[in-house]
C-alpha positions in Angstrom: 96.3 74.3 95.2 92.8 75.3 94.1 91.8 74.2 90.7 90.6 77.6 89.5 92.5 78.6 86.3 94.2 81.9 86.1 92.9 84.4 83.6 95.2 84.8 80.6 94.0 88.3 80.2 95.3 89.8 83.5 95.5 93.6 83.7 98.9 94.6 82.4 98.4 98.2 83.5 97.8 97.0 87.1 101.0 94.9 87.0 103.0 97.9 85.7 101.5 100.0 88.4 102.6 97.5 91.0 106.1 97.7 89.7 106.1 101.5 89.9 104.7 101.5 93.4 107.3 99.0 94.6 110.1 101.2 93.2 108.7 104.3 95.0 108.2 102.3 98.2 111.7 101.0 98.1 113.1 104.5 97.6 111.0 106.0 100.4 111.8 103.2 102.8 115.5 103.5 102.1 115.5 107.2 103.2 113.3 106.4 106.2 115.5 103.6 107.6 119.0 104.9 106.7 118.8 108.7 107.2 118.3 108.8 111.0 120.7 105.9 111.5 123.4 107.4 109.3 123.0 110.9 110.9 123.4 109.6 114.5 126.3 107.2 113.8 128.1 109.7 111.6 128.0 112.7 114.0 128.9 110.5 117.0 131.6 108.3 115.6 132.9 109.7 112.3 135.7 112.3 112.2 135.9 115.3 109.8 134.1 118.5 109.2 130.4 119.0 109.3 130.3 119.3 105.6 132.1 116.0 105.1 129.8 114.3 107.5 126.7 115.6 105.7 128.2 114.4 102.3 128.7 111.0 103.8 125.2 110.9 105.2 123.8 111.8 101.8 126.0 109.2 100.1 125.0 106.2 102.2 121.3 107.3 102.4 121.0 107.7 98.6 122.8 104.4 98.0 120.5 102.5 100.4 117.4 104.2 99.0 118.5 103.7 95.4 119.4 100.0 95.8 116.2 99.2 97.6 114.2 100.9 94.9 116.2 99.2 92.1 115.9 95.8 93.7 112.1 96.3 94.0 112.0 97.3 90.4 114.0 94.3 89.2 112.1 91.9 91.5 108.6 93.0 90.5 109.5 93.1 86.8 110.9 89.6 86.8 107.7 88.4 88.6 105.6 90.1 86.0 107.5 88.5 83.1 107.4 85.0 84.7 103.7 85.4 85.5 102.9 86.6 82.0 105.0 83.8 80.4 103.4 81.1 82.7 99.8 82.3 81.9 100.5 82.5 78.2 102.0 79.1 78.0 99.1 77.5 79.8 96.5 79.4 77.8 98.1 78.1 74.6 98.5 74.6 75.9 95.1 73.4 74.5 95.8 74.9 71.1 99.1 73.1 70.8 97.8 69.6 71.7 97.2 68.6 68.1 100.6 69.9 67.0 103.4 67.7 68.4 106.3 70.1 67.8 104.5 73.1 69.3 103.2 71.0 72.2 106.7 69.8 73.0 108.1 73.3 72.9 105.3 74.6 75.0 105.7 71.8 77.6 109.5 72.4 77.9 108.8 76.2 78.3 106.2 75.5 81.0 108.5 73.2 82.9 111.3 75.8 82.8 109.0 78.6 84.0 106.6 76.7 86.3 109.0 74.0 87.6 107.5 70.9 89.3 104.1 72.6 89.5 103.6 72.5 85.7 100.1 71.5 84.9 98.5 72.6 88.1 95.9 75.3 87.8 96.3 78.2 90.1 94.2 81.0 91.6 94.9 84.3 89.8 97.3 86.3 91.9 96.9 90.0 92.5 99.2 92.4 90.6 102.8 92.3 91.8 102.3 88.9 93.6 104.2 85.8 92.3 102.0 83.2 90.7 104.2 80.4 92.0 106.6 80.3 94.9 109.6 79.5 92.8 109.0 82.7 90.9 109.8 84.7 94.0 113.1 82.7 94.4 114.1 83.3 90.8 113.2 87.0 90.9 115.0 87.4 94.2 118.1 85.7 92.9 118.3 87.9 89.7 117.7 91.0 91.7 120.2 90.0 94.4 122.9 89.3 91.8 122.3 92.5 89.8 121.7 95.0 92.7 123.2 93.6 95.9 126.0 91.7 94.2 127.9 94.9 93.8 130.0 95.1 96.9 129.8 98.2 99.1 129.6 98.8 102.8 125.9 99.5 102.6 125.2 96.4 100.5 127.3 94.2 102.6 125.6 95.4 105.8 122.2 94.6 104.3 123.2 91.2 103.0 124.6 90.3 106.4 121.5 91.5 108.1 119.4 89.3 105.9 121.7 86.4 106.4 121.0 86.4 110.2 117.3 86.9 109.7 116.8 84.1 107.2 118.8 81.7 109.3 116.4 82.2 112.2 113.5 82.1 109.8 114.7 78.7 108.5 114.8 77.3 112.0 111.2 78.5 112.6 110.2 76.9 109.2 112.0 73.6 110.1 110.0 73.5 113.4 106.8 74.3 111.6 107.5 71.4 109.1 108.2 69.0 112.0 111.9 68.5 111.1 113.9 67.2 114.0 115.6 68.3 116.2 113.9 71.7 115.6 110.4 70.2 116.2 111.3 68.7 119.6 109.2 70.1 122.4 112.3 71.0 124.3 113.5 73.2 121.4 111.5 76.3 122.3 112.8 79.8 121.9 112.8 80.2 125.7 114.9 77.1 126.2 117.3 77.5 123.3 118.0 81.3 123.3 120.4 81.3 126.2 122.5 78.5 124.6 122.4 80.4 121.3 123.6 83.6 123.1 126.4 81.6 124.8 127.5 80.0 121.5 127.5 83.3 119.6 129.5 85.2 122.2 131.9 82.3 122.8 132.8 82.2 119.1 132.9 86.0 118.9 135.3 86.4 121.8 137.4 83.5 120.6 137.9 85.0 117.2 138.6 88.5 118.6 141.3 87.2 121.0 142.8 84.7 118.6 142.1 85.7 115.0 141.0 89.3 115.1 142.1 89.9 111.5 139.2 87.8 110.2 136.5 89.9 111.9 134.8 92.7 109.9 136.7 96.0 110.5 133.6 97.7 112.1 133.1 94.8 114.5 136.8 94.7 115.4 136.9 98.4 116.0 133.9 98.2 118.3 135.5 95.3 120.2 138.8 97.2 120.4 137.0 100.2 121.9 135.4 98.0 124.6 138.0 95.3 125.4 141.2 97.2 124.6 139.9 100.4 126.2 140.6 102.4 123.1 137.5 104.5 123.5 139.0 105.8 126.8 142.2 106.7 125.1 140.7 108.9 122.4 
């Protein structure tokens, strides 16, 4: 890391503005991404009156939007608190050097907040950006527990979507970090994808034909429509 120390007097108003903007962006994106999807899927596949369908569309869209906005609010707020704590601890570190008790407390606090990177000086981060990488992990965990930890069909869908995406991302990261076997020259996307597709579909069909009760209801219903011809019997 660069040895330029962060300013202890960062602009709190800019940090708060970043929190508010993230909240608004989360709410807007939730409507943008969920509304058209919910409208199409509801009117094609869901039974009931038009009024009931509209109520359902509003329900899932508002939940998606609200949760994205709430998570962004929690995430950015935790980042702000960690950044503020980290900067204040380091700015007071010199003042505490001649006071053993205070120095010890300050060191413990810095290690808890800054982790293994304690003592390294960092470039000041823009408002809303984590000062240390572990701050993002901590804030994400807190927000994930508080917001996405409440089970609902919308939350479950988003968590499962992220699960598949981060698994692929971790493979790319392992390749970037030269971790075998992911870094092998033969392990390219072009070479591996067809085997991945074969494995995924092999497991999916095995579970459907042998243990269908363990599949998610929406997946099982889709597979019933196709492989049990239920869609033709409706």
